[in-house]
N, CA and C of each residue as an Amber inpcrd file, in Angstrom:
protein
   501
  99.0850000  90.5680000 135.2780000  98.8740000  89.6850000 136.3920000
  98.4410000  90.5160000 137.5810000  97.4760000  90.1680000 138.2080000
  96.9270000  90.8690000 139.4010000  97.5290000  90.2990000 140.6100000
  97.5500000  91.1330000 141.7490000  98.1770000  90.6860000 143.0160000
  97.3520000  89.5340000 143.6230000  96.0100000  89.5230000 143.3590000
  95.1680000  88.4910000 143.9120000  94.9240000  87.2840000 143.0970000
  95.5670000  87.2500000 141.9290000  95.4280000  86.0750000 141.0940000
  95.9550000  84.7930000 141.7970000  95.1730000  83.7480000 141.5640000
  95.4360000  82.5100000 142.3080000  96.4290000  81.6500000 141.4310000
  97.4690000  81.0040000 142.1540000  98.3890000  80.1230000 141.6140000
  98.3760000  78.7740000 142.2370000  98.7660000  77.8040000 141.5240000
  98.8500000  76.4430000 142.1460000 100.2600000  75.8860000 141.6310000
 101.0380000  75.4330000 142.6470000 102.2860000  74.8540000 142.3850000
 102.3340000  73.4980000 142.9600000 102.8700000  72.4940000 142.1560000
 102.9600000  71.1420000 142.5920000 104.4470000  70.8080000 142.5210000
 104.9960000  70.1530000 143.5860000 106.3530000  69.7510000 143.6280000
 106.4330000  68.2660000 143.8920000 107.2890000  67.5920000 143.0540000
 107.4630000  66.1740000 143.2890000 108.9950000  66.0530000 143.5070000
 109.3540000  65.3480000 144.5790000 110.7610000  65.0750000 144.9250000
 110.7690000  63.6110000 145.5030000 111.4400000  62.7360000 144.7680000
 111.5190000  61.3160000 145.1230000 110.0470000  60.7770000 145.3560000
 109.7270000  60.3740000 146.6220000 108.3630000  59.8370000 146.8740000
 107.4630000  60.9310000 147.4600000 107.9610000  62.1630000 147.5950000
 107.1780000  63.2330000 148.2250000 106.5980000  64.0330000 147.0860000
 105.2780000  64.3970000 147.3620000 104.6050000  65.3110000 146.4730000
 103.7620000  66.3110000 147.2930000 103.9630000  67.6120000 146.9620000
 103.1710000  68.6010000 147.7070000 102.5080000  69.6020000 146.7190000
 101.4540000  70.2350000 147.1490000 100.8380000  71.2070000 146.3330000
 100.5850000  72.4580000 147.1880000 100.8370000  73.6210000 146.6030000
 100.5610000  74.8670000 147.2210000  99.6250000  75.6240000 146.2550000
  98.6550000  76.3860000 146.9310000  97.8180000  77.2240000 146.1490000
  97.5150000  78.4940000 146.8600000  97.2930000  79.6140000 146.1890000
  97.0230000  80.8530000 146.8210000  97.5260000  81.9290000 145.8870000
  97.7080000  83.1770000 146.4590000  98.2380000  84.2750000 145.6680000
  99.7420000  83.9990000 145.4360000 100.2770000  84.7110000 144.5060000
 101.7500000  84.6750000 144.2310000 102.5520000  84.7250000 145.4430000
 102.2660000  85.7240000 146.2910000 103.0580000  85.9500000 147.4950000
 102.8490000  84.7720000 148.5130000 101.6260000  84.2540000 148.5730000
 101.3540000  83.0680000 149.4990000 102.0590000  81.8080000 149.0230000
 101.9680000  81.6340000 147.7400000 102.6860000  80.3990000 147.1600000
 104.1770000  80.5220000 147.3690000 104.6820000  81.6640000 147.0840000
 106.1710000  81.8400000 147.2360000 106.5920000  81.5860000 148.7050000
 105.8480000  82.1620000 149.6670000 106.0880000  81.9500000 151.0290000
 106.0150000  80.4130000 151.4280000 104.9660000  79.7730000 150.9550000
 104.7490000  78.3770000 151.2910000 105.9500000  77.5280000 150.6990000
 106.2970000  77.8530000 149.4370000 107.3850000  77.1350000 148.7890000
 108.6960000  77.3120000 149.5310000 109.0280000  78.5400000 149.9320000
 110.2700000  78.8020000 150.6190000 110.2840000  78.1490000 152.0360000
 109.1820000  78.1190000 152.6540000 109.0900000  77.4820000 153.9450000
 109.2150000  75.9710000 153.8220000 108.6440000  75.3660000 152.7710000
 108.8820000  73.9540000 152.4600000 110.3350000  73.7150000 152.2200000
 110.9070000  74.4690000 151.4130000 112.3850000  74.2290000 151.1340000
 113.2610000  74.2990000 152.3550000 112.9610000  75.3360000 153.2070000
 113.8200000  75.4810000 154.3500000 113.6080000  74.3210000 155.3620000
 112.3860000  73.7830000 155.4530000 112.1760000  72.6730000 156.3620000
 112.7290000  71.3770000 155.8270000 112.6020000  71.1260000 154.5130000
 112.8820000  69.8330000 153.9630000 114.4280000  69.8530000 153.4280000
 114.9030000  70.9610000 153.1940000 116.2840000  71.0830000 152.7140000
 116.9910000  72.2390000 153.4970000 117.3670000  71.9440000 154.7040000
 117.9330000  72.9770000 155.5410000 119.0760000  73.8030000 154.9110000
 119.8270000  73.1660000 154.0880000 120.9290000  73.8470000 153.4530000
 120.4640000  74.8190000 152.3680000 119.1980000  74.7120000 151.9780000
 118.5770000  75.6340000 150.9030000 118.8030000  77.0560000 151.2640000
 118.4810000  77.4410000 152.5230000 118.5740000  78.8470000 152.9400000
 119.9920000  79.3170000 152.8080000 120.9510000  78.5460000 153.2920000
 122.3960000  78.9330000 153.2070000 122.8420000  78.9860000 151.8010000
 122.4520000  78.0190000 150.9610000 122.8860000  78.0250000 149.5240000
 122.2480000  79.1080000 148.7590000 120.9280000  79.4160000 149.0090000
 120.2510000  80.4500000 148.2900000 120.8500000  81.7790000 148.5950000
 121.4060000  81.9590000 149.8520000 122.0810000  83.2020000 150.1840000
 123.4400000  83.3560000 149.4440000 123.9650000  82.3190000 148.9930000
 125.2870000  82.3090000 148.3500000 125.1420000  82.4570000 146.8170000
 123.9050000  82.1450000 146.3210000 123.6650000  82.0640000 144.8670000
 123.7250000  83.5690000 144.2860000 124.4830000  83.6920000 143.2370000
 124.4300000  84.9700000 142.4890000 123.5960000  84.8090000 141.2430000
 122.5410000  85.5550000 141.1090000 121.6550000  85.4620000 139.9910000
 121.3810000  86.8400000 139.4330000 120.8610000  86.8880000 138.2150000
 120.4530000  88.1300000 137.5700000 118.9440000  88.0980000 137.2990000
 118.2290000  89.0440000 137.7690000 116.8230000  89.1210000 137.4450000
 116.7340000  89.5590000 135.9450000 116.3160000  88.6980000 135.1280000
 116.3910000  88.9070000 133.6310000 115.4350000  90.0850000 133.2580000
 114.3140000  90.1240000 133.8900000 113.3640000  91.2760000 133.5800000
 114.0040000  92.5970000 133.9900000 114.5840000  92.6250000 135.1740000
 115.3180000  93.8800000 135.5970000 116.4260000  94.2640000 134.5720000
 117.1190000  93.2930000 134.1610000 118.2060000  93.5470000 133.1540000
 117.6070000  94.1270000 131.9130000 116.5330000  93.4920000 131.3620000
 115.8860000  94.0870000 130.1510000 115.4130000  95.5490000 130.4360000
 114.8770000  95.8110000 131.5520000 114.4150000  97.1570000 131.9300000
 115.5140000  98.1260000 131.8470000 116.6430000  97.7170000 132.5140000
 117.7960000  98.6360000 132.5930000 118.4580000  98.8370000 131.1760000
 118.2820000  97.9370000 130.2910000 118.9110000  97.9820000 128.9650000
 117.9840000  98.6990000 127.9350000 116.8330000  99.1440000 128.3390000
 115.8640000  99.8620000 127.5540000 116.5340000 101.1110000 126.9490000
 116.5230000 101.2680000 125.7010000 117.1890000 102.4050000 124.9880000
 118.6310000 102.1360000 124.7010000 119.1690000 101.0150000 125.1440000
 120.5200000 100.6700000 124.8810000 120.5810000  99.4530000 123.9160000
 119.6980000  98.5040000 124.1430000 119.6460000  97.3180000 123.2500000
 118.2940000  97.3100000 122.6300000 118.1450000  96.9420000 121.3980000
 116.8410000  96.7330000 120.7540000 116.8130000  95.4000000 120.0430000
 115.6480000  94.8150000 120.0570000 115.4230000  93.5300000 119.3230000
 114.6610000  93.8990000 118.0020000 115.2800000  93.4640000 116.9150000
 114.7690000  93.6760000 115.6360000 114.4850000  92.4090000 114.9500000
 113.7700000  92.3500000 113.9040000 113.5990000  91.0850000 113.1600000
 114.9160000  90.5100000 112.6490000 115.9330000  91.3860000 112.4700000
 117.2570000  90.9090000 112.0240000 118.0610000  90.4290000 113.1020000
 117.7580000  90.7430000 114.3930000 118.5950000  90.2980000 115.5010000
 118.6130000  91.4170000 116.5980000 119.4410000  91.1290000 117.5830000
 119.6280000  92.1390000 118.6600000 120.6790000  93.0970000 118.3480000
 120.4360000  94.3840000 118.5750000 121.3920000  95.4320000 118.2930000
 121.6050000  96.3910000 119.4310000 122.8030000  97.0090000 119.4210000
 123.0240000  98.1810000 120.3400000 122.5570000  99.4100000 119.6520000
 121.8310000 100.3010000 120.3820000 121.2750000 101.4170000 119.7450000
 121.9090000 102.7410000 120.3300000 123.0780000 102.5850000 120.9230000
 123.7310000 103.7000000 121.4120000 124.8530000 104.1240000 120.5240000
 125.3820000 105.3770000 120.7910000 126.5310000 105.9460000 120.1400000
 127.7390000 105.3490000 120.8880000 128.4430000 104.4360000 120.2040000
 129.6000000 103.7800000 120.8940000 130.7350000 104.7760000 121.0660000
 130.7870000 105.8300000 120.4230000 131.9130000 106.7850000 120.6140000
 131.8450000 107.5410000 121.8580000 130.6600000 107.5050000 122.5610000
 130.5820000 108.1550000 123.8920000 131.0330000 107.3360000 125.0640000
 131.3710000 106.0910000 124.8240000 131.8440000 105.2280000 125.9670000
 133.1010000 104.5010000 125.5430000 133.8480000 103.9890000 126.5280000
 135.0770000 103.3700000 126.2970000 135.0210000 101.9930000 125.8000000
 136.1040000 101.4150000 125.3100000 136.2120000 100.0470000 124.8290000
 135.7140000  99.0380000 125.6960000 136.0590000  99.1400000 127.0360000
 135.5870000  98.1580000 128.0490000 134.0710000  98.1370000 128.1480000
 133.4650000  99.2400000 128.0490000 131.9540000  99.3590000 128.2120000
 131.3440000  98.8020000 126.8370000 131.9600000  99.0580000 125.7100000
 131.4830000  98.5590000 124.4740000 131.5180000  97.0340000 124.4700000
 132.6350000  96.5070000 124.8910000 132.8000000  95.0500000 124.9000000
 131.7170000  94.4000000 125.7570000 131.5480000  94.9540000 127.0060000
 130.5500000  94.4250000 127.9770000 129.2020000  94.4920000 127.3350000
 128.7960000  95.6180000 126.7490000 127.5120000  95.8000000 126.1410000
 127.2940000  94.7750000 124.9900000 128.3280000  94.5360000 124.2350000
 128.2390000  93.5420000 123.1180000 128.0710000  92.1630000 123.6370000
 128.7630000  91.8260000 124.6850000 128.5590000  90.5040000 125.3650000
 127.1800000  90.4120000 126.0270000 126.7330000  91.4630000 126.6530000
 125.3620000  91.4370000 127.2340000 124.3250000  91.3180000 126.1040000
 124.5220000  92.0440000 125.0050000 123.5760000  92.0110000 123.9030000
 123.4140000  90.5500000 123.4470000 124.5570000  89.8060000 123.3500000
 124.5210000  88.4350000 122.9270000 123.8100000  87.5070000 123.9400000
 124.0420000  87.7470000 125.2490000 123.3670000  86.9920000 126.3270000
 121.8420000  87.2270000 126.2330000 121.4260000  88.4380000 126.0520000
 120.0020000  88.7790000 125.9420000 119.4310000  88.0720000 124.6830000
 120.1380000  88.0870000 123.5690000 119.6520000  87.4350000 122.3350000
 119.5040000  85.9850000 122.6040000 120.4310000  85.3150000 123.3020000
 120.4310000  83.9460000 123.5300000 119.2510000  83.5820000 124.5530000
 119.0530000  84.3980000 125.5740000 117.9520000  84.1380000 126.5500000
 116.5890000  84.2950000 125.8730000 116.5570000  85.2100000 124.8240000
 115.2180000  85.3520000 124.1690000 115.1130000  84.4360000 122.8930000
 115.9870000  83.5740000 122.8150000 116.0640000  82.5410000 121.7100000
 116.2500000  83.1450000 120.3350000 116.8610000  84.3710000 120.3240000
 117.1550000  85.0910000 119.0770000 118.5400000  84.7200000 118.5300000
 119.2170000  83.9340000 119.3560000 120.6040000  83.4840000 118.9760000
 120.7930000  82.0640000 119.4980000 121.6020000  81.2260000 118.7430000
 121.9630000  79.9100000 119.2720000 123.1230000  79.8490000 120.1330000
 123.7360000  80.9350000 120.3320000 124.9080000  80.9500000 121.2410000
 124.9060000  82.2320000 122.1110000 125.6130000  82.2110000 123.2800000
 125.5920000  83.3770000 124.1110000 127.0540000  83.9280000 124.1590000
 127.8930000  83.5580000 123.1800000 129.1980000  84.1230000 123.1710000
 129.4130000  84.9270000 121.9050000 130.5070000  85.7450000 121.9770000
 130.8060000  86.7070000 120.8950000 132.3070000  86.3520000 120.4220000
 132.4700000  86.3630000 119.1650000 133.8750000  86.0840000 118.6480000
 134.7250000  87.3290000 118.8000000 136.0290000  87.1600000 118.8590000
 136.9270000  88.2250000 118.9070000 136.8150000  89.1730000 117.7770000
 136.5490000  88.5490000 116.5530000 136.2980000  89.3650000 115.3330000
 135.0990000  90.3380000 115.4720000 134.0560000  89.8530000 116.1140000
 132.8470000  90.7100000 116.2620000 133.1290000  91.7800000 117.3150000
 133.9500000  91.4400000 118.3880000 134.2830000  92.4680000 119.3330000
 135.2230000  93.4610000 118.7170000 136.0850000  93.1040000 117.8800000
 136.9660000  94.0820000 117.1520000 136.1290000  95.0330000 116.3210000
 135.1040000  94.5040000 115.6940000 134.1390000  95.4260000 114.9330000
 133.4620000  96.3810000 115.9190000 133.0400000  95.8440000 117.0290000
 132.2400000  96.6730000 117.9570000 133.0880000  97.8270000 118.5050000
 134.4060000  97.5530000 118.7340000 135.2870000  98.5340000 119.3630000
 135.9870000  99.4160000 118.2770000 135.7240000  99.1220000 117.0310000
 136.3800000  99.9080000 115.9490000 137.6840000  99.3140000 115.5070000
 137.9030000  98.0850000 115.7770000 138.9960000  97.3980000 115.1680000
 140.3620000  97.7470000 115.7600000 140.3910000  97.9470000 117.0620000
 141.6570000  98.1730000 117.7830000 142.1770000  96.9070000 118.4630000
 142.8790000  96.0200000 117.7750000 143.2550000  94.6830000 118.2880000
 143.8980000  94.7610000 119.6150000 144.9470000  95.6310000 119.8850000
 145.6900000  95.5590000 121.1230000 144.8220000  96.0110000 122.2980000
 144.0090000  97.1400000 121.9870000 143.0720000  97.6390000 123.0900000
 142.0340000  96.6490000 123.4250000 141.4580000  96.0140000 122.3590000
 140.3310000  95.0080000 122.6320000 140.9210000  93.8510000 123.4150000
 142.0440000  93.3270000 123.0040000 142.6500000  92.1690000 123.6770000
 142.9910000  92.5300000 125.1140000 143.5510000  93.7230000 125.3380000
 143.8840000  94.1920000 126.7250000 142.5970000  94.2400000 127.5690000
 141.5480000  94.8280000 127.0910000 140.3250000  94.9160000 127.8560000
 139.6960000  93.5650000 128.1500000 139.7140000  92.7490000 127.1820000
 139.2350000  91.3550000 127.3760000 139.9740000  90.5960000 128.4050000
 141.3820000  90.7790000 128.3980000 142.1850000  90.1120000 129.3460000
 141.8440000  90.6800000 130.7260000 141.6760000  91.9370000 130.8640000
 141.2570000  92.4840000 132.1520000 139.9970000  91.9730000 132.6910000
 138.9250000  91.8950000 131.8110000 137.6170000  91.4310000 132.1740000
 137.6600000  89.9170000 132.5010000 138.4560000  89.1300000 131.8150000
 138.6240000  87.7280000 132.2250000 139.2550000  87.6230000 133.5440000
 140.3210000  88.3910000 133.8180000 141.0890000  88.3020000 135.0850000
 140.1270000  88.6600000 136.2540000 139.1920000  89.6050000 136.0760000
 138.3460000  89.9380000 137.2530000 137.1170000  89.0520000 137.3220000
 136.9570000  88.1700000 136.3600000 135.8180000  87.1710000 136.4600000
 134.5620000  87.6290000 135.8390000 134.5910000  88.7740000 135.1110000
 133.2910000  89.3160000 134.4500000 133.1110000  88.6110000 133.1400000
 134.1010000  88.1030000 132.4990000 134.0290000  87.4940000 131.1760000
 134.7370000  86.1410000 131.2080000 134.2110000  85.1360000 130.5110000
 134.8400000  83.8250000 130.3260000 135.2460000  83.6590000 128.9010000
 136.4190000  83.0660000 128.6830000 136.8490000  82.5920000 127.3840000
 136.2120000  81.2280000 127.2350000 135.3930000  80.9980000 126.2080000
 134.6360000  79.7740000 126.0300000 135.1010000  78.9410000 124.8430000
 136.0700000  79.4510000 124.2110000 136.6300000  78.7000000 123.0900000
 137.6910000  79.5500000 122.4430000 138.3290000  79.0550000 121.4250000
 139.3100000  79.8060000 120.7470000 138.6680000  81.0990000 120.1430000
 138.9630000  82.1940000 120.6950000 138.5180000  83.5180000 120.1530000
 137.0620000  83.7510000 120.4540000 136.4700000  83.0850000 121.4250000
 135.0030000  83.2680000 121.8310000 134.9330000  83.6790000 123.2950000
 134.1070000  84.5980000 123.5570000 133.9170000  85.1590000 124.9070000
 132.4610000  85.3170000 125.3220000 132.2000000  85.1560000 126.5810000
 130.8590000  85.3240000 127.0770000 130.8870000  85.9500000 128.4270000
 129.9160000  86.8400000 128.6420000 129.8000000  87.5590000 129.9840000
 129.3490000  86.5680000 131.0840000 129.8950000  86.5700000 132.2250000
 129.4510000  85.7970000 133.3750000 128.3450000  86.4340000 134.1340000
 127.6780000  85.6310000 134.9460000 126.6990000  86.1760000 135.8840000
 127.3070000  87.2630000 136.7620000 128.4850000  87.1080000 137.2230000
 129.1460000  88.1050000 138.0270000 129.4000000  89.3380000 137.1840000
 129.7590000  89.1400000 135.9440000 129.9030000  90.3280000 135.0640000
 128.6500000  91.0970000 134.8370000 127.5510000  90.3640000 134.6590000
 126.2920000  91.0160000 134.4410000 125.8640000  91.8510000 135.7250000
 125.9200000  91.2770000 136.9020000 125.6280000  91.9710000 138.0670000
 126.5230000  93.0960000 138.4230000 127.8110000  92.9440000 138.1300000
 128.7770000  94.0450000 138.3240000 128.5280000  95.1540000 137.2770000
 128.1440000  94.7830000 136.0760000 127.8860000  95.7960000 135.0490000
 126.6560000  96.6580000 135.5720000 125.5910000  95.9410000 135.9970000
 124.3730000  96.6860000 136.3530000 124.6670000  97.5670000 137.6320000
 125.5670000  97.1310000 138.5480000 125.8100000  97.8750000 139.7560000
 126.8310000  99.0200000 139.6230000 127.8660000  98.7060000 138.9040000
 129.0200000  99.6000000 138.8480000 129.1840000 100.4040000 137.5490000
 128.9560000  99.7840000 136.4460000 129.2350000 100.4120000 135.1870000
 128.0040000 101.1610000 134.5590000 126.8060000 100.5640000 134.5330000
 125.6770000 101.2160000 133.9400000 125.3310000 102.5640000 134.5480000
 125.3380000 102.7040000 135.8990000 125.0930000 104.0370000 136.4370000
 126.0300000 105.1160000 135.9450000 127.2720000 104.7440000 135.6110000
 128.2720000 105.7120000 135.1550000 128.0480000 106.0150000 133.6670000
 127.6090000 104.9350000 132.9290000 127.5080000 105.0690000 131.4180000
 126.2280000 105.6570000 131.0000000 125.0900000 105.4100000 131.7030000
 123.7880000 105.8770000 131.3000000 123.7230000 107.4410000 131.0170000
 124.3320000 108.2350000 131.8350000 124.2020000 109.6330000 131.4670000
 124.8950000 110.0690000 130.1800000 125.7940000 109.2720000 129.6350000
 126.5220000 109.5550000 128.4560000 125.8680000 108.9260000 127.1850000
 124.8080000 108.1920000 127.4200000 124.1550000 107.5000000 126.2590000
 123.1800000 108.3560000 125.5470000
């Protein structure tokens, strides 16, 4: 995609319809201006929204996660990092697989997390409990866990910089 490539965006909301055209930057600016004028709370709400740039996430996980015909795998030596980091990476691996439509679910079973950590039930349960308590992981069913958006952003900001040198 080139910087000068032309885009056209059409928005329909109730009886209103608007079209924007121009470069990606121009269309983005026009769209945000439209949203701020027509939905004044948009600027406030968008400032409060926590999101993860999926392309940035994939770039940061290069060399850590691989997508194979058989599925998504961790390509790191798990012995070099702690159980907490292994659990987070396994949950992130499943989120990536789900986002890329390589999996039907974005959660991981406790049995799979036990395999990932080497089968230490008390340690795995303790780490999961800690991660749920701080909001990085959600329990989504009996024995099923998924990483939260807050968990993803926290991992990228706080854990990955410490872990990458050991991978």
